[in-house]
mmCIF file as gemmi writes it, N, C-alpha and C atoms, coordinates in Angstrom:
data_model
loop_
_atom_site.group_PDB
_atom_site.id
_atom_site.type_symbol
_atom_site.label_atom_id
_atom_site.label_alt_id
_atom_site.label_comp_id
_atom_site.label_asym_id
_atom_site.label_entity_id
_atom_site.label_seq_id
_atom_site.pdbx_PDB_ins_code
_atom_site.Cartn_x
_atom_site.Cartn_y
_atom_site.Cartn_z
_atom_site.occupancy
_atom_site.B_iso_or_equiv
_atom_site.pdbx_formal_charge
_atom_site.auth_seq_id
_atom_site.auth_asym_id
_atom_site.pdbx_PDB_model_num
ATOM 1 N N . MET Axp A 1 ? 54.965 128.243 98.513 1 0 ? 1 A 1
ATOM 2 C CA . MET Axp A 1 ? 55.038 126.808 98.35 1 0 ? 1 A 1
ATOM 3 C C . MET Axp A 1 ? 56.5 126.386 98.253 1 0 ? 1 A 1
ATOM 4 N N . THR Axp A 2 ? 56.752 125.197 98.707 1 0 ? 2 A 1
ATOM 5 C CA . THR Axp A 2 ? 58.05 124.577 98.521 1 0 ? 2 A 1
ATOM 6 C C . THR Axp A 2 ? 57.81 123.1 98.263 1 0 ? 2 A 1
ATOM 7 N N . TYR Axp A 3 ? 58.837 122.405 97.911 1 0 ? 3 A 1
ATOM 8 C CA . TYR Axp A 3 ? 58.73 120.972 97.699 1 0 ? 3 A 1
ATOM 9 C C . TYR Axp A 3 ? 59.27 120.24 98.911 1 0 ? 3 A 1
ATOM 10 N N . VAL Axp A 4 ? 58.759 119.019 99.111 1 0 ? 4 A 1
ATOM 11 C CA . VAL Axp A 4 ? 59.144 118.195 100.253 1 0 ? 4 A 1
ATOM 12 C C . VAL Axp A 4 ? 59.486 116.811 99.737 1 0 ? 4 A 1
ATOM 13 N N . ILE Axp A 5 ? 60.573 116.259 100.254 1 0 ? 5 A 1
ATOM 14 C CA . ILE Axp A 5 ? 60.961 114.898 99.908 1 0 ? 5 A 1
ATOM 15 C C . ILE Axp A 5 ? 60.412 113.993 100.998 1 0 ? 5 A 1
ATOM 16 N N . VAL Axp A 6 ? 59.805 112.882 100.581 1 0 ? 6 A 1
ATOM 17 C CA . VAL Axp A 6 ? 59.172 111.976 101.538 1 0 ? 6 A 1
ATOM 18 C C . VAL Axp A 6 ? 60.001 110.707 101.73 1 0 ? 6 A 1
ATOM 19 N N . GLY Axp A 7 ? 59.523 109.838 102.604 1 0 ? 7 A 1
ATOM 20 C CA . GLY Axp A 7 ? 60.242 108.648 103.036 1 0 ? 7 A 1
ATOM 21 C C . GLY Axp A 7 ? 60.599 107.638 101.974 1 0 ? 7 A 1
ATOM 22 N N . SER Axp A 8 ? 60.034 107.724 100.799 1 0 ? 8 A 1
ATOM 23 C CA . SER Axp A 8 ? 60.409 106.778 99.752 1 0 ? 8 A 1
ATOM 24 C C . SER Axp A 8 ? 61.706 107.185 99.06 1 0 ? 8 A 1
ATOM 25 N N . CYS Axp A 9 ? 62.322 108.269 99.51 1 0 ? 9 A 1
ATOM 26 C CA . CYS Axp A 9 ? 63.584 108.762 98.954 1 0 ? 9 A 1
ATOM 27 C C . CYS Axp A 9 ? 64.678 107.699 99.07 1 0 ? 9 A 1
ATOM 28 N N . ILE Axp A 10 ? 65.425 107.518 97.985 1 0 ? 10 A 1
ATOM 29 C CA . ILE Axp A 10 ? 66.519 106.543 97.986 1 0 ? 10 A 1
ATOM 30 C C . ILE Axp A 10 ? 67.892 107.227 97.967 1 0 ? 10 A 1
ATOM 31 N N . LYS Axp A 11 ? 67.905 108.536 98.201 1 0 ? 11 A 1
ATOM 32 C CA . LYS Axp A 11 ? 69.132 109.339 98.223 1 0 ? 11 A 1
ATOM 33 C C . LYS Axp A 11 ? 69.898 109.28 96.899 1 0 ? 11 A 1
ATOM 34 N N . ASP Axp A 12 ? 69.171 109.082 95.813 1 0 ? 12 A 1
ATOM 35 C CA . ASP Axp A 12 ? 69.745 109.2 94.48 1 0 ? 12 A 1
ATOM 36 C C . ASP Axp A 12 ? 70.016 110.692 94.293 1 0 ? 12 A 1
ATOM 37 N N . ASP Axp A 13 ? 71.174 111.051 93.795 1 0 ? 13 A 1
ATOM 38 C CA . ASP Axp A 13 ? 71.502 112.485 93.733 1 0 ? 13 A 1
ATOM 39 C C . ASP Axp A 13 ? 71.045 113.169 92.446 1 0 ? 13 A 1
ATOM 40 N N . SER Axp A 14 ? 70.167 112.541 91.684 1 0 ? 14 A 1
ATOM 41 C CA . SER Axp A 14 ? 69.703 113.173 90.448 1 0 ? 14 A 1
ATOM 42 C C . SER Axp A 14 ? 68.946 114.465 90.734 1 0 ? 14 A 1
ATOM 43 N N . CYS Axp A 15 ? 68.233 114.541 91.845 1 0 ? 15 A 1
ATOM 44 C CA . CYS Axp A 15 ? 67.529 115.783 92.193 1 0 ? 15 A 1
ATOM 45 C C . CYS Axp A 15 ? 68.53 116.88 92.561 1 0 ? 15 A 1
ATOM 46 N N . ILE Axp A 16 ? 69.585 116.507 93.226 1 0 ? 16 A 1
ATOM 47 C CA . ILE Axp A 16 ? 70.627 117.468 93.607 1 0 ? 16 A 1
ATOM 48 C C . ILE Axp A 16 ? 71.273 118.056 92.356 1 0 ? 16 A 1
ATOM 49 N N . GLU Axp A 17 ? 71.55 117.198 91.383 1 0 ? 17 A 1
ATOM 50 C CA . GLU Axp A 17 ? 72.224 117.632 90.157 1 0 ? 17 A 1
ATOM 51 C C . GLU Axp A 17 ? 71.423 118.639 89.348 1 0 ? 17 A 1
ATOM 52 N N . VAL Axp A 18 ? 70.085 118.541 89.372 1 0 ? 18 A 1
ATOM 53 C CA . VAL Axp A 18 ? 69.27 119.444 88.549 1 0 ? 18 A 1
ATOM 54 C C . VAL Axp A 18 ? 68.808 120.691 89.293 1 0 ? 18 A 1
ATOM 55 N N . CYS Axp A 19 ? 69.007 120.754 90.59 1 0 ? 19 A 1
ATOM 56 C CA . CYS Axp A 19 ? 68.538 121.903 91.364 1 0 ? 19 A 1
ATOM 57 C C . CYS Axp A 19 ? 69.364 123.149 91.028 1 0 ? 19 A 1
ATOM 58 N N . PRO Axp A 20 ? 68.713 124.195 90.502 1 0 ? 20 A 1
ATOM 59 C CA . PRO Axp A 20 ? 69.458 125.388 90.108 1 0 ? 20 A 1
ATOM 60 C C . PRO Axp A 20 ? 69.875 126.289 91.271 1 0 ? 20 A 1
ATOM 61 N N . VAL Axp A 21 ? 69.32 126.038 92.47 1 0 ? 21 A 1
ATOM 62 C CA . VAL Axp A 21 ? 69.634 126.916 93.607 1 0 ? 21 A 1
ATOM 63 C C . VAL Axp A 21 ? 70.294 126.175 94.771 1 0 ? 21 A 1
ATOM 64 N N . ASP Axp A 22 ? 70.69 124.926 94.563 1 0 ? 22 A 1
ATOM 65 C CA . ASP Axp A 22 ? 71.451 124.188 95.567 1 0 ? 22 A 1
ATOM 66 C C . ASP Axp A 22 ? 70.71 124.099 96.901 1 0 ? 22 A 1
ATOM 67 N N . CYS Axp A 23 ? 69.429 123.689 96.861 1 0 ? 23 A 1
ATOM 68 C CA . CYS Axp A 23 ? 68.646 123.671 98.098 1 0 ? 23 A 1
ATOM 69 C C . CYS Axp A 23 ? 68.386 122.277 98.646 1 0 ? 23 A 1
ATOM 70 N N . ILE Axp A 24 ? 68.965 121.241 98.052 1 0 ? 24 A 1
ATOM 71 C CA . ILE Axp A 24 ? 68.718 119.871 98.511 1 0 ? 24 A 1
ATOM 72 C C . ILE Axp A 24 ? 69.941 119.37 99.271 1 0 ? 24 A 1
ATOM 73 N N . HIS Axp A 25 ? 69.684 118.868 100.48 1 0 ? 25 A 1
ATOM 74 C CA . HIS Axp A 25 ? 70.761 118.458 101.385 1 0 ? 25 A 1
ATOM 75 C C . HIS Axp A 25 ? 70.377 117.177 102.111 1 0 ? 25 A 1
ATOM 76 N N . PRO Axp A 26 ? 71.312 116.456 102.673 1 0 ? 26 A 1
ATOM 77 C CA . PRO Axp A 26 ? 72.755 116.61 102.5 1 0 ? 26 A 1
ATOM 78 C C . PRO Axp A 26 ? 73.192 116.097 101.134 1 0 ? 26 A 1
ATOM 79 N N . LYS Axp A 27 ? 74.349 116.529 100.725 1 0 ? 27 A 1
ATOM 80 C CA . LYS Axp A 27 ? 74.904 116.149 99.428 1 0 ? 27 A 1
ATOM 81 C C . LYS Axp A 27 ? 75.915 115.017 99.6 1 0 ? 27 A 1
ATOM 82 N N . PRO Axp A 28 ? 76.111 114.204 98.551 1 0 ? 28 A 1
ATOM 83 C CA . PRO Axp A 28 ? 77.176 113.205 98.639 1 0 ? 28 A 1
ATOM 84 C C . PRO Axp A 28 ? 78.486 113.9 99.001 1 0 ? 28 A 1
ATOM 85 N N . GLY Axp A 29 ? 79.203 113.343 99.933 1 0 ? 29 A 1
ATOM 86 C CA . GLY Axp A 29 ? 80.448 113.941 100.397 1 0 ? 29 A 1
ATOM 87 C C . GLY Axp A 29 ? 80.275 114.744 101.674 1 0 ? 29 A 1
ATOM 88 N N . ASP Axp A 30 ? 79.044 115.193 101.987 1 0 ? 30 A 1
ATOM 89 C CA . ASP Axp A 30 ? 78.797 115.874 103.262 1 0 ? 30 A 1
ATOM 90 C C . ASP Axp A 30 ? 78.947 114.864 104.391 1 0 ? 30 A 1
ATOM 91 N N . ALA Axp A 31 ? 79.372 115.337 105.537 1 0 ? 31 A 1
ATOM 92 C CA . ALA Axp A 31 ? 79.601 114.458 106.684 1 0 ? 31 A 1
ATOM 93 C C . ALA Axp A 31 ? 78.357 113.661 107.064 1 0 ? 31 A 1
ATOM 94 N N . ASP Axp A 32 ? 77.183 114.246 106.915 1 0 ? 32 A 1
ATOM 95 C CA . ASP Axp A 32 ? 75.961 113.561 107.335 1 0 ? 32 A 1
ATOM 96 C C . ASP Axp A 32 ? 75.222 112.841 106.202 1 0 ? 32 A 1
ATOM 97 N N . PHE Axp A 33 ? 75.797 112.79 105.016 1 0 ? 33 A 1
ATOM 98 C CA . PHE Axp A 33 ? 75.111 112.145 103.897 1 0 ? 33 A 1
ATOM 99 C C . PHE Axp A 33 ? 74.87 110.666 104.15 1 0 ? 33 A 1
ATOM 100 N N . GLU Axp A 34 ? 75.885 109.953 104.581 1 0 ? 34 A 1
ATOM 101 C CA . GLU Axp A 34 ? 75.763 108.498 104.772 1 0 ? 34 A 1
ATOM 102 C C . GLU Axp A 34 ? 74.773 108.136 105.864 1 0 ? 34 A 1
ATOM 103 N N . THR Axp A 35 ? 74.677 108.935 106.901 1 0 ? 35 A 1
ATOM 104 C CA . THR Axp A 35 ? 73.787 108.615 108.013 1 0 ? 35 A 1
ATOM 105 C C . THR Axp A 35 ? 72.368 109.162 107.833 1 0 ? 35 A 1
ATOM 106 N N . ALA Axp A 36 ? 72.179 110.071 106.913 1 0 ? 36 A 1
ATOM 107 C CA . ALA Axp A 36 ? 70.846 110.635 106.674 1 0 ? 36 A 1
ATOM 108 C C . ALA Axp A 36 ? 69.938 109.565 106.071 1 0 ? 36 A 1
ATOM 109 N N . GLU Axp A 37 ? 68.714 109.513 106.549 1 0 ? 37 A 1
ATOM 110 C CA . GLU Axp A 37 ? 67.763 108.543 106.031 1 0 ? 37 A 1
ATOM 111 C C . GLU Axp A 37 ? 67.218 108.954 104.669 1 0 ? 37 A 1
ATOM 112 N N . GLN Axp A 38 ? 67.238 110.258 104.389 1 0 ? 38 A 1
ATOM 113 C CA . GLN Axp A 38 ? 66.718 110.755 103.123 1 0 ? 38 A 1
ATOM 114 C C . GLN Axp A 38 ? 67.313 112.128 102.86 1 0 ? 38 A 1
ATOM 115 N N . LEU Axp A 39 ? 66.951 112.725 101.737 1 0 ? 39 A 1
ATOM 116 C CA . LEU Axp A 39 ? 67.37 114.081 101.409 1 0 ? 39 A 1
ATOM 117 C C . LEU Axp A 39 ? 66.269 115.047 101.819 1 0 ? 39 A 1
ATOM 118 N N . TYR Axp A 40 ? 66.619 116.329 101.928 1 0 ? 40 A 1
ATOM 119 C CA . TYR Axp A 40 ? 65.678 117.351 102.374 1 0 ? 40 A 1
ATOM 120 C C . TYR Axp A 40 ? 65.82 118.593 101.496 1 0 ? 40 A 1
ATOM 121 N N . ILE Axp A 41 ? 64.717 119.315 101.324 1 0 ? 41 A 1
ATOM 122 C CA . ILE Axp A 41 ? 64.713 120.536 100.528 1 0 ? 41 A 1
ATOM 123 C C . ILE Axp A 41 ? 64.573 121.73 101.455 1 0 ? 41 A 1
ATOM 124 N N . ASP Axp A 42 ? 65.499 122.668 101.354 1 0 ? 42 A 1
ATOM 125 C CA . ASP Axp A 42 ? 65.482 123.871 102.191 1 0 ? 42 A 1
ATOM 126 C C . ASP Axp A 42 ? 64.385 124.812 101.688 1 0 ? 42 A 1
ATOM 127 N N . PRO Axp A 43 ? 63.317 125.003 102.469 1 0 ? 43 A 1
ATOM 128 C CA . PRO Axp A 43 ? 62.213 125.847 102.008 1 0 ? 43 A 1
ATOM 129 C C . PRO Axp A 43 ? 62.584 127.32 101.881 1 0 ? 43 A 1
ATOM 130 N N . ALA Axp A 44 ? 63.632 127.748 102.567 1 0 ? 44 A 1
ATOM 131 C CA . ALA Axp A 44 ? 64.062 129.145 102.481 1 0 ? 44 A 1
ATOM 132 C C . ALA Axp A 44 ? 64.802 129.428 101.175 1 0 ? 44 A 1
ATOM 133 N N . VAL Axp A 45 ? 65.238 128.384 100.489 1 0 ? 45 A 1
ATOM 134 C CA . VAL Axp A 45 ? 66.031 128.549 99.276 1 0 ? 45 A 1
ATOM 135 C C . VAL Axp A 45 ? 65.292 128.05 98.032 1 0 ? 45 A 1
ATOM 136 N N . CYS Axp A 46 ? 64.417 127.078 98.184 1 0 ? 46 A 1
ATOM 137 C CA . CYS Axp A 46 ? 63.684 126.485 97.062 1 0 ? 46 A 1
ATOM 138 C C . CYS Axp A 46 ? 62.919 127.553 96.28 1 0 ? 46 A 1
ATOM 139 N N . ILE Axp A 47 ? 63.027 127.503 94.94 1 0 ? 47 A 1
ATOM 140 C CA . ILE Axp A 47 ? 62.328 128.472 94.087 1 0 ? 47 A 1
ATOM 141 C C . ILE Axp A 47 ? 61.146 127.833 93.358 1 0 ? 47 A 1
ATOM 142 N N . ASP Axp A 48 ? 60.754 126.651 93.772 1 0 ? 48 A 1
ATOM 143 C CA . ASP Axp A 48 ? 59.577 125.972 93.217 1 0 ? 48 A 1
ATOM 144 C C . ASP Axp A 48 ? 59.672 125.741 91.716 1 0 ? 48 A 1
ATOM 145 N N . CYS Axp A 49 ? 60.834 125.376 91.237 1 0 ? 49 A 1
ATOM 146 C CA . CYS Axp A 49 ? 61.031 125.225 89.789 1 0 ? 49 A 1
ATOM 147 C C . CYS Axp A 49 ? 60.556 123.881 89.257 1 0 ? 49 A 1
ATOM 148 N N . ASP Axp A 50 ? 60.371 122.882 90.138 1 0 ? 50 A 1
ATOM 149 C CA . ASP Axp A 50 ? 59.863 121.575 89.731 1 0 ? 50 A 1
ATOM 150 C C . ASP Axp A 50 ? 60.931 120.668 89.099 1 0 ? 50 A 1
ATOM 151 N N . ALA Axp A 51 ? 62.152 121.123 88.976 1 0 ? 51 A 1
ATOM 152 C CA . ALA Axp A 51 ? 63.199 120.308 88.339 1 0 ? 51 A 1
ATOM 153 C C . ALA Axp A 51 ? 63.461 119.019 89.117 1 0 ? 51 A 1
ATOM 154 N N . CYS Axp A 52 ? 63.451 119.101 90.43 1 0 ? 52 A 1
ATOM 155 C CA . CYS Axp A 52 ? 63.721 117.925 91.257 1 0 ? 52 A 1
ATOM 156 C C . CYS Axp A 52 ? 62.623 116.874 91.132 1 0 ? 52 A 1
ATOM 157 N N . VAL Axp A 53 ? 61.379 117.337 91.01 1 0 ? 53 A 1
ATOM 158 C CA . VAL Axp A 53 ? 60.24 116.423 90.88 1 0 ? 53 A 1
ATOM 159 C C . VAL Axp A 53 ? 60.416 115.567 89.632 1 0 ? 53 A 1
ATOM 160 N N . GLU Axp A 54 ? 60.763 116.203 88.544 1 0 ? 54 A 1
ATOM 161 C CA . GLU Axp A 54 ? 60.944 115.493 87.28 1 0 ? 54 A 1
ATOM 162 C C . GLU Axp A 54 ? 62.138 114.542 87.322 1 0 ? 54 A 1
ATOM 163 N N . ALA Axp A 55 ? 63.165 114.878 88.072 1 0 ? 55 A 1
ATOM 164 C CA . ALA Axp A 55 ? 64.39 114.076 88.118 1 0 ? 55 A 1
ATOM 165 C C . ALA Axp A 55 ? 64.311 112.888 89.07 1 0 ? 55 A 1
ATOM 166 N N . CYS Axp A 56 ? 63.427 112.934 90.044 1 0 ? 56 A 1
ATOM 167 C CA . CYS Axp A 56 ? 63.368 111.886 91.072 1 0 ? 56 A 1
ATOM 168 C C . CYS Axp A 56 ? 62.921 110.556 90.469 1 0 ? 56 A 1
ATOM 169 N N . PRO Axp A 57 ? 63.762 109.523 90.583 1 0 ? 57 A 1
ATOM 170 C CA . PRO Axp A 57 ? 63.425 108.236 89.969 1 0 ? 57 A 1
ATOM 171 C C . PRO Axp A 57 ? 62.355 107.453 90.731 1 0 ? 57 A 1
ATOM 172 N N . VAL Axp A 58 ? 62.038 107.854 91.96 1 0 ? 58 A 1
ATOM 173 C CA . VAL Axp A 58 ? 61.054 107.111 92.76 1 0 ? 58 A 1
ATOM 174 C C . VAL Axp A 58 ? 59.848 107.961 93.15 1 0 ? 58 A 1
ATOM 175 N N . ASP Axp A 59 ? 59.675 109.105 92.509 1 0 ? 59 A 1
ATOM 176 C CA . ASP Axp A 59 ? 58.524 109.979 92.779 1 0 ? 59 A 1
ATOM 177 C C . ASP Axp A 59 ? 58.361 110.275 94.269 1 0 ? 59 A 1
ATOM 178 N N . ALA Axp A 60 ? 59.441 110.712 94.886 1 0 ? 60 A 1
ATOM 179 C CA . ALA Axp A 60 ? 59.439 110.992 96.327 1 0 ? 60 A 1
ATOM 180 C C . ALA Axp A 60 ? 59.37 112.482 96.645 1 0 ? 60 A 1
ATOM 181 N N . ILE Axp A 61 ? 59.099 113.326 95.66 1 0 ? 61 A 1
ATOM 182 C CA . ILE Axp A 61 ? 59.093 114.777 95.891 1 0 ? 61 A 1
ATOM 183 C C . ILE Axp A 61 ? 57.724 115.333 95.504 1 0 ? 61 A 1
ATOM 184 N N . PHE Axp A 62 ? 57.149 116.091 96.445 1 0 ? 62 A 1
ATOM 185 C CA . PHE Axp A 62 ? 55.809 116.648 96.26 1 0 ? 62 A 1
ATOM 186 C C . PHE Axp A 62 ? 55.78 118.108 96.674 1 0 ? 62 A 1
ATOM 187 N N . PRO Axp A 63 ? 54.871 118.896 96.083 1 0 ? 63 A 1
ATOM 188 C CA . PRO Axp A 63 ? 54.634 120.232 96.625 1 0 ? 63 A 1
ATOM 189 C C . PRO Axp A 63 ? 54.142 120.053 98.073 1 0 ? 63 A 1
ATOM 190 N N . ASP Axp A 64 ? 54.508 120.953 98.961 1 0 ? 64 A 1
ATOM 191 C CA . ASP Axp A 64 ? 54.16 120.78 100.371 1 0 ? 64 A 1
ATOM 192 C C . ASP Axp A 64 ? 52.665 120.6 100.608 1 0 ? 64 A 1
ATOM 193 N N . PHE Axp A 65 ? 51.839 121.198 99.792 1 0 ? 65 A 1
ATOM 194 C CA . PHE Axp A 65 ? 50.398 121.089 99.983 1 0 ? 65 A 1
ATOM 195 C C . PHE Axp A 65 ? 49.792 119.84 99.33 1 0 ? 65 A 1
ATOM 196 N N . GLU Axp A 66 ? 50.617 119.038 98.642 1 0 ? 66 A 1
ATOM 197 C CA . GLU Axp A 66 ? 50.142 117.814 98.001 1 0 ? 66 A 1
ATOM 198 C C . GLU Axp A 66 ? 50.825 116.558 98.543 1 0 ? 66 A 1
ATOM 199 N N . VAL Axp A 67 ? 51.502 116.665 99.672 1 0 ? 67 A 1
ATOM 200 C CA . VAL Axp A 67 ? 52.154 115.493 100.259 1 0 ? 67 A 1
ATOM 201 C C . VAL Axp A 67 ? 51.061 114.484 100.616 1 0 ? 67 A 1
ATOM 202 N N . PRO Axp A 68 ? 51.185 113.242 100.133 1 0 ? 68 A 1
ATOM 203 C CA . PRO Axp A 68 ? 50.178 112.234 100.479 1 0 ? 68 A 1
ATOM 204 C C . PRO Axp A 68 ? 50.065 112.058 102.003 1 0 ? 68 A 1
ATOM 205 N N . LYS Axp A 69 ? 48.866 111.813 102.453 1 0 ? 69 A 1
ATOM 206 C CA . LYS Axp A 69 ? 48.592 111.718 103.887 1 0 ? 69 A 1
ATOM 207 C C . LYS Axp A 69 ? 49.561 110.772 104.604 1 0 ? 69 A 1
ATOM 208 N N . LYS Axp A 70 ? 49.891 109.655 103.979 1 0 ? 70 A 1
ATOM 209 C CA . LYS Axp A 70 ? 50.783 108.698 104.639 1 0 ? 70 A 1
ATOM 210 C C . LYS Axp A 70 ? 52.195 109.252 104.847 1 0 ? 70 A 1
ATOM 211 N N . TYR Axp A 71 ? 52.522 110.355 104.16 1 0 ? 71 A 1
ATOM 212 C CA . TYR Axp A 71 ? 53.833 110.981 104.297 1 0 ? 71 A 1
ATOM 213 C C . TYR Axp A 71 ? 53.772 112.33 105.007 1 0 ? 71 A 1
ATOM 214 N N . ASP Axp A 72 ? 52.683 112.63 105.68 1 0 ? 72 A 1
ATOM 215 C CA . ASP Axp A 72 ? 52.554 113.905 106.398 1 0 ? 72 A 1
ATOM 216 C C . ASP Axp A 72 ? 53.733 114.171 107.34 1 0 ? 72 A 1
ATOM 217 N N . TYR Axp A 73 ? 54.271 113.117 107.931 1 0 ? 73 A 1
ATOM 218 C CA . TYR Axp A 73 ? 55.396 113.257 108.852 1 0 ? 73 A 1
ATOM 219 C C . TYR Axp A 73 ? 56.614 113.899 108.176 1 0 ? 73 A 1
ATOM 220 N N . ALA Axp A 74 ? 56.719 113.792 106.852 1 0 ? 74 A 1
ATOM 221 C CA . ALA Axp A 74 ? 57.864 114.34 106.123 1 0 ? 74 A 1
ATOM 222 C C . ALA Axp A 74 ? 57.942 115.855 106.241 1 0 ? 74 A 1
ATOM 223 N N . LEU Axp A 75 ? 56.805 116.51 106.373 1 0 ? 75 A 1
ATOM 224 C CA . LEU Axp A 75 ? 56.803 117.972 106.537 1 0 ? 75 A 1
ATOM 225 C C . LEU Axp A 75 ? 57.564 118.355 107.808 1 0 ? 75 A 1
ATOM 226 N N . GLU Axp A 76 ? 57.298 117.653 108.887 1 0 ? 76 A 1
ATOM 227 C CA . GLU Axp A 76 ? 57.972 117.929 110.157 1 0 ? 76 A 1
ATOM 228 C C . GLU Axp A 76 ? 59.45 117.52 110.105 1 0 ? 76 A 1
ATOM 229 N N . LEU Axp A 77 ? 59.745 116.388 109.479 1 0 ? 77 A 1
ATOM 230 C CA . LEU Axp A 77 ? 61.143 115.951 109.354 1 0 ? 77 A 1
ATOM 231 C C . LEU Axp A 77 ? 61.974 116.979 108.602 1 0 ? 77 A 1
ATOM 232 N N . ASN Axp A 78 ? 61.426 117.507 107.52 1 0 ? 78 A 1
ATOM 233 C CA . ASN Axp A 78 ? 62.132 118.507 106.733 1 0 ? 78 A 1
ATOM 234 C C . ASN Axp A 78 ? 62.396 119.755 107.574 1 0 ? 78 A 1
ATOM 235 N N . GLU Axp A 79 ? 61.383 120.188 108.301 1 0 ? 79 A 1
ATOM 236 C CA . GLU Axp A 79 ? 61.528 121.365 109.158 1 0 ? 79 A 1
ATOM 237 C C . GLU Axp A 79 ? 62.588 121.134 110.235 1 0 ? 79 A 1
ATOM 238 N N . GLU Axp A 80 ? 62.559 119.956 110.851 1 0 ? 80 A 1
ATOM 239 C CA . GLU Axp A 80 ? 63.535 119.625 111.889 1 0 ? 80 A 1
ATOM 240 C C . GLU Axp A 80 ? 64.96 119.58 111.342 1 0 ? 80 A 1
ATOM 241 N N . PHE Axp A 81 ? 65.134 119.017 110.145 1 0 ? 81 A 1
ATOM 242 C CA . PHE Axp A 81 ? 66.464 118.925 109.561 1 0 ? 81 A 1
ATOM 243 C C . PHE Axp A 81 ? 67.084 120.307 109.421 1 0 ? 81 A 1
ATOM 244 N N . PHE Axp A 82 ? 66.33 121.262 108.886 1 0 ? 82 A 1
ATOM 245 C CA . PHE Axp A 82 ? 66.878 122.592 108.685 1 0 ? 82 A 1
ATOM 246 C C . PHE Axp A 82 ? 66.937 123.41 109.967 1 0 ? 82 A 1
ATOM 247 N N . ALA Axp A 83 ? 66.128 123.08 110.951 1 0 ? 83 A 1
ATOM 248 C CA . ALA Axp A 83 ? 66.24 123.748 112.248 1 0 ? 83 A 1
ATOM 249 C C . ALA Axp A 83 ? 67.555 123.341 112.917 1 0 ? 83 A 1
ATOM 250 N N . GLU Axp A 84 ? 67.926 122.068 112.758 1 0 ? 84 A 1
ATOM 251 C CA . GLU Axp A 84 ? 69.181 121.574 113.334 1 0 ? 84 A 1
ATOM 252 C C . GLU Axp A 84 ? 70.395 122.033 112.533 1 0 ? 84 A 1
ATOM 253 N N . GLN Axp A 85 ? 70.262 122.061 111.213 1 0 ? 85 A 1
ATOM 254 C CA . GLN Axp A 85 ? 71.384 122.377 110.341 1 0 ? 85 A 1
ATOM 255 C C . GLN Axp A 85 ? 71.519 123.855 110.026 1 0 ? 85 A 1
ATOM 256 N N . GLY Axp A 86 ? 70.437 124.595 110.1 1 0 ? 86 A 1
ATOM 257 C CA . GLY Axp A 86 ? 70.424 125.978 109.644 1 0 ? 86 A 1
ATOM 258 C C . GLY Axp A 86 ? 70.164 125.993 108.157 1 0 ? 86 A 1
ATOM 259 N N . THR Axp A 87 ? 69.865 127.148 107.607 1 0 ? 87 A 1
ATOM 260 C CA . THR Axp A 87 ? 69.625 127.225 106.166 1 0 ? 87 A 1
ATOM 261 C C . THR Axp A 87 ? 70.946 127.152 105.432 1 0 ? 87 A 1
ATOM 262 N N . THR Axp A 88 ? 70.884 127.033 104.148 1 0 ? 88 A 1
ATOM 263 C CA . THR Axp A 88 ? 72.08 126.953 103.313 1 0 ? 88 A 1
ATOM 264 C C . THR Axp A 88 ? 72.977 128.154 103.551 1 0 ? 88 A 1
ATOM 265 N N . GLU Axp A 89 ? 72.371 129.347 103.606 1 0 ? 89 A 1
ATOM 266 C CA . GLU Axp A 89 ? 73.176 130.552 103.802 1 0 ? 89 A 1
ATOM 267 C C . GLU Axp A 89 ? 73.896 130.522 105.152 1 0 ? 89 A 1
ATOM 268 N N . GLN Axp A 90 ? 73.199 130.055 106.179 1 0 ? 90 A 1
ATOM 269 C CA . GLN Axp A 90 ? 73.801 130.006 107.506 1 0 ? 90 A 1
ATOM 270 C C . GLN Axp A 90 ? 74.965 129.009 107.546 1 0 ? 90 A 1
ATOM 271 N N . ARG Axp A 91 ? 74.801 127.875 106.868 1 0 ? 91 A 1
ATOM 272 C CA . ARG Axp A 91 ? 75.855 126.859 106.89 1 0 ? 91 A 1
ATOM 273 C C . ARG Axp A 91 ? 77.081 127.321 106.118 1 0 ? 91 A 1
ATOM 274 N N . THR Axp A 92 ? 76.902 127.952 104.977 1 0 ? 92 A 1
ATOM 275 C CA . THR Axp A 92 ? 78.064 128.346 104.193 1 0 ? 92 A 1
ATOM 276 C C . THR Axp A 92 ? 78.74 129.586 104.788 1 0 ? 92 A 1
ATOM 277 N N . ALA Axp A 93 ? 78 130.376 105.545 1 0 ? 93 A 1
ATOM 278 C CA . ALA Axp A 93 ? 78.586 131.558 106.162 1 0 ? 93 A 1
ATOM 279 C C . ALA Axp A 93 ? 79.405 131.197 107.395 1 0 ? 93 A 1
ATOM 280 N N . ALA Axp A 94 ? 79.107 130.064 107.982 1 0 ? 94 A 1
ATOM 281 C CA . ALA Axp A 94 ? 79.786 129.662 109.222 1 0 ? 94 A 1
ATOM 282 C C . ALA Axp A 94 ? 81.196 129.193 108.975 1 0 ? 94 A 1
């Protein structure tokens, strides 16, 4: 299981601040932060700790198997983001 951020995301960085494994992207200051429509959770790095869920001020983070039907598209968006960007390890190694 991993967590998924859905379209109601307001790019508040409170989820980024509490993530113990640095799996939420893009971060403020990243080149693509301003143009990104929302934040994304790297499923290869997420440890399912639930910290981001509790920190999100707009309840935009769900376990992948509990994403509300109206936000099903978020699963594909998250996958596409990391397919284009690579995982955290790939980006920092480059």
